[in-house]
C-alpha positions as CSV (number, residue, x, y, z in Angstrom):
1,M,113.7,-2.3,173.1
2,R,112.4,-5.5,174.6
3,S,108.9,-5.3,176.2
4,G,108.9,-4.3,179.8
5,A,112.5,-3.1,179.7
6,P,113.4,0.1,181.6
7,D,113.4,3.0,179.1
8,V,115.8,5.5,180.7
9,R,118.9,5.5,182.9
10,L,118.9,8.2,185.5
11,K,121.7,9.8,187.5
12,L,120.4,11.0,190.9
13,T,122.4,13.2,193.3
14,V,121.3,12.5,196.9
15,E,122.1,14.2,200.2
16,Y,121.2,12.8,203.6
17,D,121.7,13.0,207.3
18,G,123.0,9.5,208.2
19,T,122.0,9.7,211.9
20,P,118.9,7.6,211.8
21,F,120.2,5.0,209.3
22,Y,122.2,1.9,209.5
23,G,124.3,3.0,206.6
24,W,123.5,3.1,202.9
25,A,123.1,-0.6,202.1
26,A,119.7,-2.3,202.6
27,Q,119.5,-4.6,205.7
28,P,116.5,-6.6,206.7
29,G,114.5,-5.0,209.5
30,R,116.7,-1.9,209.7
31,P,116.3,1.6,208.3
32,T,118.9,2.4,205.6
33,V,119.2,5.1,202.9
34,E,119.0,2.5,200.1
35,A,115.8,1.0,201.4
36,A,114.2,4.5,201.7
37,L,115.2,5.4,198.2
38,R,114.1,2.1,196.7
39,D,110.7,2.5,198.3
40,A,110.3,6.0,196.9
41,L,111.4,4.9,193.5
42,A,108.9,2.0,193.5
43,Q,106.1,4.4,194.4
44,T,107.2,6.8,191.6
45,F,108.0,4.6,188.6
46,A,106.4,1.6,187.0
47,N,109.6,-0.4,186.9
48,V,113.0,0.1,188.7
49,E,116.1,-1.9,188.0
50,G,119.9,-1.8,188.4
51,L,120.3,0.6,191.2
52,A,123.9,1.4,192.0
53,V,125.6,3.9,194.3
54,A,128.9,5.7,194.2
55,G,129.6,5.5,198.0
56,R,128.2,2.8,200.3
57,T,128.4,5.0,203.4
58,D,128.5,3.4,206.9
59,R,126.1,3.8,209.7
60,G,125.9,7.5,210.9
61,V,127.9,8.9,207.9
62,H,126.4,11.8,206.0
63,A,126.4,12.7,202.3
64,L,126.2,16.1,200.6
65,A,126.3,14.6,197.1
66,N,126.2,10.8,196.8
67,V,125.4,9.6,193.3
68,V,123.0,6.9,192.3
69,S,122.4,5.3,188.8
70,V,119.1,3.5,188.2
71,D,117.1,2.3,185.2
72,V,113.4,3.3,185.3
73,E,110.2,2.9,183.2
74,G,107.1,5.1,183.3
75,G,106.6,7.8,186.0
76,P,107.3,11.5,185.7
77,P,109.6,13.1,183.2
78,T,113.2,13.5,184.3
79,E,112.9,17.2,185.1
80,R,110.1,16.5,187.6
81,A,111.5,13.3,189.1
82,A,113.1,14.9,192.2
83,A,109.9,16.7,193.0
84,A,108.0,13.5,192.8
85,L,110.5,11.5,194.9
86,N,111.2,13.8,197.8
87,P,107.7,13.8,199.4
88,R,108.1,10.0,199.5
89,L,111.4,10.1,201.3
90,P,112.2,10.6,205.0
91,D,113.0,14.2,206.0
92,E,116.6,13.1,206.4
93,V,117.0,12.3,202.7
94,S,116.7,14.5,199.7
95,V,117.2,14.0,195.9
96,V,118.7,17.3,194.9
97,N,119.2,16.6,191.2
98,V,118.0,14.1,188.5
99,E,119.4,13.9,185.0
100,P,119.4,11.4,182.2
101,A,122.6,9.3,181.9
102,P,124.1,7.3,179.1
103,D,123.3,3.6,179.0
104,D,126.9,2.7,180.1
105,F,126.9,5.1,183.1
106,H,127.4,3.3,186.4
107,A,127.4,5.4,189.7
108,R,130.2,3.3,191.2
109,F,132.3,2.0,188.3
110,S,132.2,5.2,186.2
111,A,133.5,7.3,189.1
112,R,137.0,8.8,188.7
113,A,137.4,10.1,192.2
114,R,135.5,10.7,195.5
115,S,135.9,13.5,198.0
116,Y,135.2,13.4,201.7
117,R,135.2,15.9,204.5
118,Y,135.7,15.1,208.2
119,R,134.6,17.8,210.7
120,V,136.3,18.1,214.0
121,Y,134.6,20.5,216.5
122,T,137.2,22.1,218.7
123,R,135.3,24.5,220.9
124,R,136.0,24.1,224.6
125,H,132.4,23.2,225.4
126,P,130.1,20.9,223.3
127,S,127.2,22.2,221.2
128,P,123.9,20.5,220.9
129,F,123.8,21.7,217.3
130,E,127.0,19.7,216.6
131,A,125.9,16.5,218.1
132,R,126.0,13.8,215.4
133,R,127.3,16.4,212.9
134,S,131.0,16.5,214.0
135,W,133.5,15.0,216.4
136,W,133.8,17.1,219.5
137,F,137.5,17.3,220.3
138,P,138.3,19.9,222.9
139,R,141.9,18.8,223.5
140,P,144.8,20.9,222.2
141,I,145.6,20.3,218.5
142,D,148.9,21.0,216.8
143,E,147.5,22.2,213.5
144,E,151.0,22.6,211.9
145,R,151.6,19.0,212.5
146,L,148.3,18.1,210.8
147,H,149.3,20.0,207.7
148,V,152.5,18.0,207.6
149,H,150.5,14.8,207.9
150,A,148.1,15.8,205.1
151,A,151.0,16.6,202.7
152,A,152.4,13.1,203.4
153,L,149.2,11.5,202.0
154,L,149.5,12.8,198.5
155,G,150.3,10.3,195.8
156,E,149.9,6.5,195.9
157,H,150.3,4.6,199.2
158,D,149.4,1.3,200.8
159,F,146.6,2.1,203.3
160,R,146.1,-1.3,204.9
161,A,146.9,0.3,208.3
162,F,143.8,2.5,207.9
163,T,141.1,-0.1,207.2
164,R,139.5,-2.9,209.2
165,T,141.7,-6.0,209.7
166,A,138.8,-8.2,208.6
167,T,138.3,-7.0,205.0
168,R,137.5,-8.4,201.6
169,H,139.9,-5.9,199.9
170,K,142.8,-7.5,198.1
171,V,144.5,-4.3,196.9
172,F,145.2,-1.6,199.5
173,V,147.0,1.0,197.3
174,R,145.0,4.1,196.7
175,G,145.9,7.3,194.9
176,V,145.3,10.6,196.9
177,E,144.8,13.6,194.7
178,S,144.4,16.2,197.4
179,A,144.4,16.3,201.2
180,Q,144.3,19.3,203.6
181,W,143.2,20.5,207.0
182,I,141.1,23.7,206.9
183,R,140.2,25.9,209.9
184,R,136.7,27.2,209.7
185,G,135.9,29.0,213.0
186,D,135.4,26.3,215.7
187,H,135.7,23.6,213.1
188,L,138.8,21.9,211.9
189,D,137.9,20.1,208.7
190,F,139.9,17.4,206.9
191,E,139.2,17.2,203.2
192,I,140.5,14.5,201.0
193,T,140.0,13.4,197.4
194,A,141.2,10.0,196.1
195,D,140.5,7.5,193.3
196,S,138.7,5.3,195.8
197,F,138.7,4.5,199.5
198,L,139.0,1.6,201.8
199,R,136.3,1.1,204.5
200,H,136.9,3.4,207.5
201,M,140.0,4.8,205.7
202,V,139.1,8.5,206.2
203,R,138.0,8.0,209.8
204,A,141.2,6.0,210.7
205,L,143.4,8.6,209.1
206,V,141.7,11.4,211.1
207,G,142.1,9.6,214.4
208,T,145.7,8.7,213.7
209,M,146.7,12.2,212.5
210,L,145.3,13.7,215.7
211,E,147.4,11.3,217.8
212,L,150.7,10.8,216.1
213,G,153.8,13.0,216.0
214,P,155.0,14.6,212.7
215,D,157.3,11.7,211.7
216,E,155.1,8.8,212.7
217,L,152.6,8.8,209.8
218,M,154.8,8.1,206.8
219,P,155.9,4.6,207.9
220,L,152.3,3.6,208.2
221,L,151.7,4.4,204.5
222,A,153.9,1.5,203.5
223,G,151.5,-1.3,204.3
224,R,151.8,-1.6,208.1
225,T,149.2,-3.3,210.2
226,R,146.0,-1.7,211.5
227,A,147.2,-2.2,215.1
228,E,150.1,0.2,214.5
229,A,147.9,3.1,213.5
230,G,145.6,5.2,215.8
231,T,142.0,5.5,216.7
232,T,139.1,5.4,214.2
233,A,137.2,8.6,214.5
234,P,133.5,8.3,215.0
235,P,131.2,8.1,211.9
236,W,129.1,11.2,212.6
237,G,131.8,13.7,211.6
238,L,132.2,12.2,208.1
239,Y,130.6,13.5,204.9
240,L,130.7,12.3,201.3
241,V,131.1,15.6,199.6
242,E,131.5,15.0,195.8
243,V,131.9,12.2,193.3
244,A,133.8,13.1,190.1
245,Y,133.2,11.4,186.7
């Protein structure tokens, strides 16, 4: 090993409340999850390099299990790394697991699939405990129609109608492994797993499914324009739930 090179690659599982952050990615002068984690890592290890993340979540979006890969040198042993990092992180961020990873592991490029949950709060009156945790939607919902929509998402489709018009993406086809709406008391949750996601894809799907009739979603999955789809649901109802490798 060359002198000064990081001596171990770590896989971190991180959960966070996205409310106070301008998303994952570091931005000058703004609080972000990445900036908070980098600061904690710099205080904990002698050298930190090559940080990568599985999901670059947007402003206000939460994570139950985002995954980070990073090369570190010095500092505590792996089994004590989470305990060393967490006191140096904001209350809204927690490293819940740290484990050694192979040298070729990359949080983003090694991922096989990602799973998201979008929470819709359907009680007639709002709750202060749901603010910035779900989308309050007190209007009537045809849940059977939502189940039809979710079933239509399975397989490979062109999702360009469900991402921003101004985008760097060149390929819009994504493979959906599972998609379902689940009633949990006053919550109606949309859960989806796919090989990867376009920006705003889950939020645009949720807003569109709540607005469209049962036969109106499928034509949009053939590469139609963003203007033909529906509303983009607000970010605070979205959670990155799991990354599969």
